[in-house]
C-alpha positions in Angstrom: 0.0 0.0 0.2 2.4 2.5 1.0 5.1 1.6 -2.5 1.2 2.3 -4.5 0.8 5.5 -2.5 4.8 6.8 -3.7 3.6 5.6 -7.3 0.5 8.0 -7.2 2.4 10.6 -5.5 5.6 10.6 -7.3 3.7 11.2 -10.5 1.7 13.9 -9.2 4.5 15.7 -8.3 6.3 14.5 -11.6 3.3 15.9 -13.2 3.7 19.6 -11.4 7.7 19.8 -11.6 7.3 19.2 -15.4 5.3 22.3 -15.8 8.0 24.9 -14.1 11.0 22.3 -15.6 13.2 24.6 -17.8 14.5 23.5 -20.8 17.9 24.7 -19.8 19.6 25.0 -16.2 22.7 27.5 -15.9 25.6 28.0 -13.7 28.7 30.0 -13.3 31.9 29.5 -11.4 35.0 30.9 -10.9 39.1 29.3 -10.9 42.4 30.8 -11.0 44.2 30.0 -14.0 47.8 32.6 -14.7 48.9 34.3 -12.5 46.3 37.3 -12.4 43.7 35.9 -14.5 40.8 34.2 -13.7 38.8 32.0 -15.6 34.8 32.5 -15.8 33.6 29.3 -16.6 29.6 28.7 -17.3 28.2 25.3 -17.7 24.6 24.8 -19.1 22.8 21.3 -18.6 20.5 21.2 -21.8 17.0 18.9 -21.7 16.8 16.6 -24.8 15.1 16.5 -27.3 16.4 20.4 -26.7 19.1 21.3 -28.6 21.4 25.1 -28.5 23.3 26.7 -31.2 27.0 27.4 -30.7 28.4 31.0 -30.6 29.4 30.6 -34.4 26.2 28.3 -35.6 26.0 29.2 -39.0 23.3 30.2 -41.1 20.7 32.5 -40.0 20.3 30.5 -36.1 21.1 33.0 -33.5 24.5 32.7 -31.7 24.8 32.2 -28.2 26.6 35.0 -26.5 27.3 36.5 -23.1 26.8 40.4 -22.1 28.6 41.7 -19.8 28.0 44.7 -17.9 31.0 47.5 -17.8 33.0 47.5 -15.3 36.3 49.1 -14.0 37.3 46.8 -11.5 38.8 43.7 -14.8 39.5 43.6 -18.2 38.6 41.0 -20.4 41.4 38.5 -21.8 40.5 37.1 -25.5 36.9 36.1 -26.2 34.4 33.6 -25.0 35.8 30.0 -25.9 33.5 26.9 -26.2 35.4 24.5 -24.1 32.5 21.9 -25.3 32.9 20.3 -29.3 30.5 21.2 -31.0 28.1 18.8 -33.4 26.9 19.5 -36.9 23.6 18.9 -37.9 21.2 20.4 -40.8 18.6 22.6 -39.5 15.4 22.8 -41.5 14.5 26.0 -39.4 17.1 28.5 -40.8 18.0 25.8 -43.9 21.5 25.3 -43.6 24.2 23.1 -41.8 24.2 24.4 -37.9 27.1 23.8 -34.8 25.2 22.8 -32.1 25.3 21.4 -28.2 23.4 18.4 -27.6 23.1 17.7 -23.5 25.3 20.0 -22.3 28.1 22.7 -22.9 30.8 25.0 -21.0 31.9 28.6 -22.2 35.2 30.4 -20.6 36.1 33.9 -20.7 39.0 35.1 -18.4 39.5 38.6 -17.2 42.2 40.3 -15.0 41.3 41.8 -12.0 42.1 46.0 -11.9 41.5 46.1 -8.3 42.8 43.7 -5.2 39.3 44.5 -3.9 36.4 42.1 -3.7 34.0 42.9 -7.1 30.9 42.4 -8.8 30.7 40.7 -12.6 27.3 40.6 -13.7 25.4 40.5 -16.9 23.1 38.0 -19.7 23.6 35.1 -20.8 21.5 34.8 -24.7 21.1 31.4 -26.4 18.3 29.8 -28.8 17.3 26.4 -28.1 15.4 24.0 -30.4 13.8 20.4 -30.1 14.0 20.1 -34.4 10.5 21.5 -34.5 10.2 24.8 -32.7 12.7 27.6 -31.3 12.7 29.9 -28.3 14.9 32.2 -27.7 16.3 32.7 -23.9 18.3 34.4 -21.5 19.8 34.2 -17.8 21.3 36.7 -15.2 24.4 36.0 -13.5 26.5 37.9 -11.0 28.9 36.5 -9.2 31.4 38.2 -6.5 35.5 38.0 -7.3 37.6 38.6 -4.5 40.2 40.6 -6.5 44.0 39.4 -7.8 43.7 36.2 -6.5 47.2 33.8 -6.0 47.3 30.9 -7.7 47.1 29.1 -4.4 43.1 29.6 -4.8 40.6 26.7 -4.8 39.9 25.7 -8.6 36.3 26.3 -7.6 36.4 29.7 -5.4 32.6 30.1 -6.2 29.8 28.9 -7.9 26.3 30.5 -8.4 23.2 28.7 -10.0 21.5 31.4 -11.8 17.7 31.9 -12.4 15.8 32.7 -15.9 15.0 36.1 -17.2 11.8 36.5 -18.9 12.0 33.9 -21.6 11.8 35.1 -25.4 9.3 34.1 -27.6 8.8 30.6 -30.2 9.6 31.1 -33.4 7.9 28.9 -36.3 10.1 26.6 -37.5 9.6 24.0 -41.0 7.0 21.6 -38.7 4.9 24.6 -37.9 4.4 24.0 -34.3 4.8 26.6 -32.2 5.7 26.7 -28.3 4.5 30.4 -26.9 6.3 31.5 -24.2 4.3 33.4 -21.1 6.5 35.7 -19.6 8.9 33.9 -17.1 7.3 36.1 -14.0 5.8 35.2 -10.6 2.7 35.8 -11.7 3.0 33.2 -14.9 3.8 30.3 -12.5 1.2 30.7 -10.1 -1.4 30.8 -13.1 -0.1 27.5 -14.2 -0.3 26.2 -10.6 -3.9 27.5 -10.2 -4.4 26.5 -13.7 -3.5 22.7 -12.5 -4.9 22.6 -8.9 -8.1 23.9 -11.1 -7.9 21.0 -13.8 -7.6 18.6 -10.8 -10.4 20.1 -8.6 -12.0 19.4 -12.1 -11.4 16.0 -12.4 -12.2 15.3 -8.9 -15.0 16.9 -9.2 -16.0 14.6 -12.7 -16.1 11.3 -10.6 -18.7 12.7 -8.0 -21.5 12.6 -11.7 -23.8 10.7 -12.6 -21.9 9.2 -15.7 -18.6 8.2 -13.0 -19.7 7.8 -9.9 -21.9 4.1 -10.3 -19.2 3.0 -12.5 -16.7 2.8 -9.8 -18.2 -0.8 -8.2 -18.4 -2.1 -11.8 -14.8 -0.8 -12.5 -13.0 -2.2 -9.2 -14.9 -5.5 -9.2 -13.6 -6.2 -12.9 -10.1 -5.8 -10.9 -10.6 -8.0 -8.8 -12.0 -10.5 -11.3 -11.0 -14.1 -11.7 -8.2 -16.2 -9.5 -5.8 -13.7 -9.4 -3.5 -12.4 -6.6 -4.4 -9.0 -5.6 -1.3 -7.8 -6.5 -2.6 -8.4 -10.1 -5.6 -6.4 -8.8 -3.3 -3.4 -8.1 -1.2 -3.6 -11.3 -5.0 -3.5 -13.2 -5.9 -0.7 -11.8 -2.7 1.1 -12.3 -2.9 0.1 -15.9 -6.8 1.4 -15.8 -5.6 4.8 -13.8 -2.3 5.3 -16.9 -4.5 4.8 -19.5 -7.5 7.1 -18.6 -4.0 9.5 -17.8 -2.9 9.0 -21.1 -6.3 9.3 -23.2 -7.2 12.8 -21.6 -3.5 13.9 -22.1 -3.4 12.7 -25.4 -6.5 15.2 -26.1 -3.9 18.1 -25.0 -1.3 17.0 -26.8 -3.5 17.6 -30.0 -4.8 20.8 -28.9 -1.0 21.7 -28.4 0.2 20.7 -31.6 -2.3 22.7 -33.9 -1.5 25.8 -31.2 0.2 28.5 -33.3 0.1 31.9 -32.2 -2.8 32.5 -35.2 -4.6 29.5 -33.1 -4.6 31.8 -29.8 -6.4 34.4 -31.5 -8.8 32.9 -32.8 -9.8 30.7 -29.7 -8.6 34.0 -28.1 -11.1 36.4 -30.1 -12.7 35.4 -32.7 -16.7 34.7 -32.7 -16.6 31.8 -34.4 -14.5 29.5 -31.3 -16.8 31.6 -29.2 -20.2 31.2 -30.0 -19.4 27.3 -30.7 -19.0 27.1 -26.8 -21.3 29.5 -25.9 -23.4 26.7 -27.7 -21.7 23.8 -26.3 -22.0 25.4 -23.0 -25.6 25.7 -23.1 -26.6 22.4 -25.1 -24.3 20.9 -21.8 -26.4 23.2 -19.5 -29.7 22.0 -20.4 -29.0 18.4 -20.6 -27.8 18.4 -17.3 -31.0 20.4 -16.0 -32.6 17.0 -17.0 -34.0 17.6 -20.7 -31.9 15.5 -23.2 -29.6 13.3 -22.7 -26.8 13.5 -24.6 -24.2 10.4 -25.3 -21.6 9.1 -28.1 -22.6 6.4 -30.8 -23.1 3.3 -28.9 -21.3 1.1 -31.4 -17.9 3.1 -29.9 -18.8 2.1 -26.2 -19.4 -1.3 -27.4 -16.7 -2.1 -29.1 -15.1 -1.0 -26.0 -16.5 -3.1 -23.9 -16.3 -6.2 -26.0 -12.2 -5.5 -25.9 -12.7 -5.0 -21.9 -14.1 -8.4 -21.7 -10.7 -9.6 -22.7 -9.0 -11.3 -19.7 -5.5 -9.7 -18.4 -4.1 -6.3 -18.6 -4.6 -5.9 -21.8 -8.3 -5.6 -20.8 -7.7 -3.1 -18.3 -6.8 -0.1 -21.3 -9.9 -0.7 -23.0 -11.9 -0.7 -19.3 -10.0 2.9 -19.4 -11.7 3.4 -23.2 -14.8 2.8 -22.2 -14.8 5.1 -19.0 -13.8 7.7 -21.2 -16.8 7.1 -23.9 -19.2 6.5 -21.6 -18.9 9.5 -19.2 -18.4 11.7 -22.6 -22.0 13.2 -21.4 -21.0 13.9 -17.9 -17.1 14.7 -18.5 -17.3 16.8 -22.0 -18.2 20.5 -20.2 -14.7 19.8 -18.0 -12.5 19.1 -20.8 -14.0 21.8 -23.4 -13.4 24.5 -20.4 -9.6 23.1 -19.1 -8.8 23.2 -23.4 -10.5 26.7 -23.5 -8.8 28.4 -20.6 -5.4 26.4 -21.5 -5.9 27.6 -25.1 -6.5 31.8 -24.4 -2.8 31.5 -22.6 0.9 31.9 -24.6 2.2 28.7 -22.8 1.7 25.4 -25.4 2.5 22.8 -22.6 -0.6 24.4 -20.7 -3.3 21.9 -22.2 -1.1 19.1 -22.0 -0.6 19.3 -18.3 -4.3 20.5 -17.8 -5.7 17.5 -19.4 -2.7 15.1 -17.7 -4.2 17.0 -14.4 -7.6 15.7 -15.3 -7.5 12.6 -16.3 -5.3 11.7 -13.5 -8.1 13.3 -10.8 -10.7 11.2 -12.5 -8.6 7.7 -12.3 -7.3 8.5 -9.0 -10.7 6.9 -7.1 -10.2 4.1 -9.2 -7.1 3.1 -8.8 -7.1 3.7 -4.8 -10.3 1.5 -4.9 -8.3 -1.4 -6.5 -5.4 -0.7 -4.1 -7.8 -1.1 -1.3 -10.4 -2.7 -2.0 -11.9 -2.2 1.6 -12.6 1.2 1.1 -15.2 0.5 -0.8 -17.4 0.1 1.7 -16.9 3.6 2.9 -18.1 5.2 0.0 -21.6 6.6 -0.3 -24.1 4.8 -2.3 -25.2 6.5 -5.3 -28.5 8.1 -5.2 -30.4 11.5 -5.6 -27.4 13.1 -4.6 -25.7 12.4 -7.5 -28.6 14.5 -9.6 -27.9 17.4 -7.4 -24.0 17.5 -8.3 -25.4 17.7 -12.1 -27.5 20.1 -11.4 -25.3 22.6 -9.6 -22.9 21.9 -12.5 -25.9 23.3 -14.7 -25.9 26.0 -13.2 -22.4 26.7 -13.6 -21.9 25.9 -17.1 -24.9 28.4 -17.7 -23.8 31.2 -16.2 -20.1 30.9 -17.8 -22.1 30.5 -21.4 -22.9 33.9 -21.3 -19.0 34.5 -21.2 -18.5 33.0 -24.6 -22.2 35.0 -25.6 -20.1 38.1 -24.9 -17.1 38.0 -26.5 -19.2 36.7 -29.6 -20.7 40.2 -29.6 -17.8 41.9 -29.0 -15.6 40.7 -31.8 -18.5 42.3 -34.2 -18.2 45.5 -31.7 -22.4 44.5 -30.8 -23.4 45.4 -27.0 -25.4 41.9 -27.6 -25.4 41.1 -23.3 -25.2 44.4 -21.8 -23.4 44.3 -18.0 -26.6 44.5 -16.1 -28.4 41.5 -17.9 -24.9 39.6 -17.5 -25.1 40.5 -13.8 -28.6 39.6 -13.1 -28.7 36.4 -15.5 -26.1 35.6 -12.8 -28.0 36.5 -9.6 -30.9 35.1 -10.7 -28.8 31.6 -11.4 -26.8 32.0 -8.2 -30.2 32.3 -6.0 -32.3 29.8 -7.6 -28.8 27.5 -7.0 -29.3 28.9 -3.3 -33.2 27.7 -3.3 -32.2 24.4 -4.8 -28.9 23.3 -2.2 -32.5 24.4 0.2 -34.9 21.8 -1.3 -37.4 24.9 -2.4 -36.6 24.4 -6.4 -36.7 20.7 -7.5 -36.6 19.7 -10.9 -38.2 16.3 -12.5 -35.4 13.6 -11.2 -34.9 15.2 -7.8 -36.6 13.6 -5.0 -38.1 15.4 -2.5 -35.2 17.1 0.6 -36.6 16.2 4.0 -34.6 18.6 6.1 -31.5 20.5 4.8 -28.0 18.8 5.7 -25.2 21.1 7.4 -23.6 20.5 3.7 -26.6 22.0 1.7 -26.6 24.9 4.2 -23.0 26.2 3.8 -23.5 25.9 -0.3 -26.5 27.8 0.0 -25.2 30.6 2.5 -22.3 30.7 -0.1 -25.0 30.7 -3.1 -27.1 34.0 -1.9 -23.7 35.5 -0.6 -22.7 35.7 -4.2 -25.9 37.0 -5.5 -25.7 39.7 -2.5 -21.6 40.7 -3.5 -22.9 40.9 -7.3 -26.1 43.2 -6.2 -24.5 46.4 -6.7 -22.6 45.7 -9.8 -26.4 46.1 -11.6 -25.8 50.2 -10.1 -22.2 50.7 -11.1 -19.7 49.4 -8.4 -17.1 48.2 -10.5 -16.7 44.6 -8.6 -13.0 43.7 -9.4 -13.3 40.7 -8.3 -15.4 39.6 -10.8 -13.7 42.7 -13.4 -12.5 39.7 -16.2 -15.3 38.0 -16.7 -18.1 40.2 -16.5 -18.9 43.9 -19.0 -17.3 46.8 -17.2 -19.5 49.7 -15.8 -20.1 52.1 -18.5 -20.4 55.2 -16.2 -19.6 56.6 -12.7 -21.2 54.5 -9.6 -23.8 55.7 -7.6 -22.0 54.1 -5.0 -19.9 56.7 -2.9 -16.5 56.0 -2.4 -16.2 53.5 -5.3 -14.1 55.0 -8.3 -16.4 53.3 -11.2 -14.5 53.0 -15.1 -15.9 55.6 -17.7 -15.7 54.4 -20.8 -16.9 57.5 -22.5 -16.8 57.1 -26.3 -15.2 60.4 -27.3 -12.6 60.0 -24.7 -11.3 56.9 -24.8 -12.4 55.5 -28.2 -11.9 58.3 -30.3 -9.6 60.9 -28.7 -5.7 60.5 -27.8 -4.0 62.9 -25.5 -3.1 65.3 -28.4 -5.8 64.7 -30.6 -7.9 62.1 -32.5 -6.9 58.8 -32.7 -5.9 56.5 -35.5 -7.7 53.3 -36.4 -10.8 54.2 -33.3 -12.9 52.0 -33.0 -16.2 51.7 -30.7 -14.8 48.1 -29.3 -12.2 49.9 -27.9 -13.5 50.8 -24.2 -10.5 52.2 -22.2 -11.4 52.3 -18.4 -11.8 55.6 -16.5 -12.4 57.7 -19.4 -8.4 57.7 -20.4 -7.6 59.1 -23.6 -5.4 56.3 -25.4 -3.5 56.0 -28.8 -4.0 52.5 -30.5 -1.0 53.8 -32.9 2.7 53.4 -31.7 4.1 56.0 -33.8 0.9 58.2 -33.6 1.4 58.1 -30.0 5.1 59.0 -29.8 4.1 62.1 -31.8 2.1 62.9 -28.6 4.5 62.1 -26.4 7.3 64.7 -27.9 4.6 67.6 -27.5 3.7 66.5 -24.1 7.3 65.5 -23.4 6.0 62.1 -21.8 6.8 58.9 -22.0 5.0 56.0 -23.7 2.7 53.5 -21.9 2.5 50.7 -24.4 -0.4 48.7 -23.3 -0.9 45.2 -25.5 -4.0 43.4 -25.3 -7.0 42.0 -27.3 -10.8 42.2 -27.2 -11.5 39.1 -25.1 -8.9 39.4 -22.8 -10.4 39.1 -19.3 -6.8 39.3 -17.5 -6.5 42.7 -19.5 -9.9 43.8 -18.2 -8.8 42.6 -14.2 -6.0 44.6 -14.8 -7.2 47.9 -15.8 -10.2 47.3 -13.3 -8.3 46.2 -10.0 -4.9 48.1 -10.7 -5.5 50.8 -12.5 -8.4 52.3 -10.7 -6.1 53.2 -7.6 -5.3 56.5 -7.0 -2.1 56.6 -7.6 -2.1 54.6 -10.7 -4.9 56.4 -12.3 -3.1 59.9 -11.4 -0.2 58.9 -13.2 -2.6 57.5 -16.2 -3.8 60.7 -16.7 -0.8 63.2 -15.8 2.1 61.6 -16.9 2.2 59.1 -19.7 0.9 59.0 -23.7 -1.2 55.8 -23.5 -1.3 53.3 -26.5 -3.8 50.3 -26.4 -2.4 48.0 -29.1 -4.8 45.1 -29.6 -2.9 42.3 -31.5 -6.5 40.6 -32.5 -7.2 44.1 -34.7 -8.6 43.2 -38.0 -8.3 46.5 -39.8 -6.3 46.2 -43.2 -3.4 48.2 -43.5 -2.1 49.7 -46.6 0.5 47.0 -48.8 3.3 50.3 -47.3 2.6 49.6 -44.1 2.6 45.8 -44.4 5.5 44.0 -42.1 8.0 41.0 -42.5 8.2 39.1 -39.4 12.1 38.5 -38.3 11.2 35.8 -36.4 8.6 33.4 -38.3 8.8 35.5 -42.2 5.7 35.8 -42.3 3.5 38.9 -44.1 1.5 40.3 -41.4 -0.9 42.6 -43.8 -3.4 43.3 -40.6 -2.9 46.5 -37.8 -3.5 43.5 -35.2 -0.8 41.4 -36.8 1.6 44.1 -36.9 1.1 44.9 -33.4 2.1 41.6 -32.4 5.2 41.0 -34.5 6.3 44.6 -33.1 5.3 42.9 -29.1 7.4 40.2 -29.9 10.5 41.2 -32.2 11.7 44.1 -29.4 10.3 42.6 -25.9 10.3 38.9 -26.8 7.2 38.0 -25.1 3.4 36.8 -26.8 1.5 37.1 -23.3 -0.8 40.0 -22.7 -1.7 41.9 -21.2 1.6 43.6 -21.4 3.1 46.6 -20.0 6.3 48.4 -21.5 7.2 52.0 -21.2 9.5 52.9 -23.9 11.0 56.7 -24.4 11.2 58.9 -27.8 13.5 56.1 -29.3 11.1 53.7 -28.7 13.7 52.3 -26.2 12.2 50.7 -23.1 12.6 52.7 -19.7 12.2 49.9 -18.0 11.2 46.4 -17.3 8.3 45.7 -19.1 5.8 43.7 -17.2 2.6 41.5 -17.3 0.0 40.8 -14.6 1.2 42.8 -12.1 -0.3 44.3 -8.5 -0.7 47.4 -8.1 1.8 47.8 -5.8 4.9 46.6 -9.0 2.6 48.2 -11.0 3.8 51.9 -9.2 7.2 50.6 -8.9 7.1 49.9 -12.8 5.3 53.3 -13.7 7.3 55.5 -11.3 11.5 53.6 -12.1 9.9 54.1 -16.0 9.6 58.1 -15.7 12.1 58.5 -13.2 15.1 57.1 -15.9 12.6 59.3 -18.7 13.4 62.6 -16.9 16.4 61.8 -15.8 17.9 61.9 -19.6 
């Protein structure tokens, strides 16, 4: 039992560790060379199947290089030298034979101290890694202390420092046209991935308690225990079943990742068609969960899987897993769809794979647990009316979230298809009805009468009514920052004292910049708080010169939930809002803008060699080529020569965003 639990925990840990695993791991050490000369040795471990280009790779491949911070404390002795032999391979991405490193590489730079005192050597390592189908640029900051002129008796490894990755730079499509998008490598990104994986695990466990899955537990476990096989064989069957379920769902994630290029992310995030499809799918499943009808896959698929599952031995456990996935589709479909949609909205290509792996593992975990310890089956609750209750709860949730996709569908065409008031009203009604359902005051056709309200039902009812009360002020203009990434922005000032509601006055936010009418103005571009903004970088810079202010570039797209949250929860802060109004020129840059550009303004990307003919494509390429980031929201402060004034930020807290603004403005004023 302990061994099995250890295997399960190790598997789960591996999923999370893989999510954060870097493709490269760098370290730097110093050692004495000739008298008065110190060697700085840079070592990198490269995770297969990735390889890294050398310092002189050939073709159009980007070479590995090290940029040292200027310092008068030392002078260079020679140039950077490769200590590891390179391998030559043909790279379809650059259509040339190039020199690369596999697994690991080492480099040395000699320096001569100009002081007897300790000093710091710092800088950045720049490199490109590929895996045969996609590439990414990467960077590492390094800093180590050198103890001045070192005697010949100094140990060979007087200091060794592990490096921490900087913001990773974007994926570059190669001949295979498989793209690995890179999100901004910040703490917020890591946290959001952890949250996403926890949600996927929770969705998998939640799917267990649906009428399609829960009743199958006893039948499936009885298959594990059938025949005259030993308990060890039953455990192996259970593990094969669990691994098979996980792999089946993971393969769905792999397919999503394979077809997930930058254009695919844009389509899933902003295009009207997928958002309309998912709105209808969620609505159809919600009505089914309410008991209106039953959704099933063709019976032939399930029958064939059942026939294969009847076979004895371990091979049959795989087909039991296949049968479970097929039969449970009518209940797991919304979970799978929701996870895939959320993963496709982000810039991280591994997200659908990790999300579906976490979902599949969580769904299979109870089956494996009961296979290891069948006695736990006695403590499992009996199937009954509570399963239908779970299904109805999911129906309310799906119905509410179908509005989110319908809202994005309307935004694509600039339609006010669902107003803020209607959106919030529907959510309030759903929350109230859900509370009444928990109390047994609302019953559907398949529900049994509630004789008494359990503590669990009571707590869920309280939570539902509390949520409804929280939403109620939103009908009258309250900003509701916790929900700003989902619900539409308020259109006018709040009637609640002490609140600062966004103002999206068309004249201020849509048509006017700080110095006059904004080029590419669009009714869909509603910036909060009535802030004037441009949508063209050149026009924003021209205004910034006249105002003697820096330019704030805000990369976003129409359906960006996190962009809305940032503008409601962070931009609404009084200090932030004061800076945005008075100290910068804002350029809100929509990477999904479909405005056709004249041929003279077309852009040929230096990364993917594509010709971008729309404003959104041009802005996306600008973000990638200038800042090496695809994710939105993304904010950068630049001067009149388009040079960054401080390190750009993505989603951040009020304090982090204030520091970003203030440091950039200080750098601008110091010029």
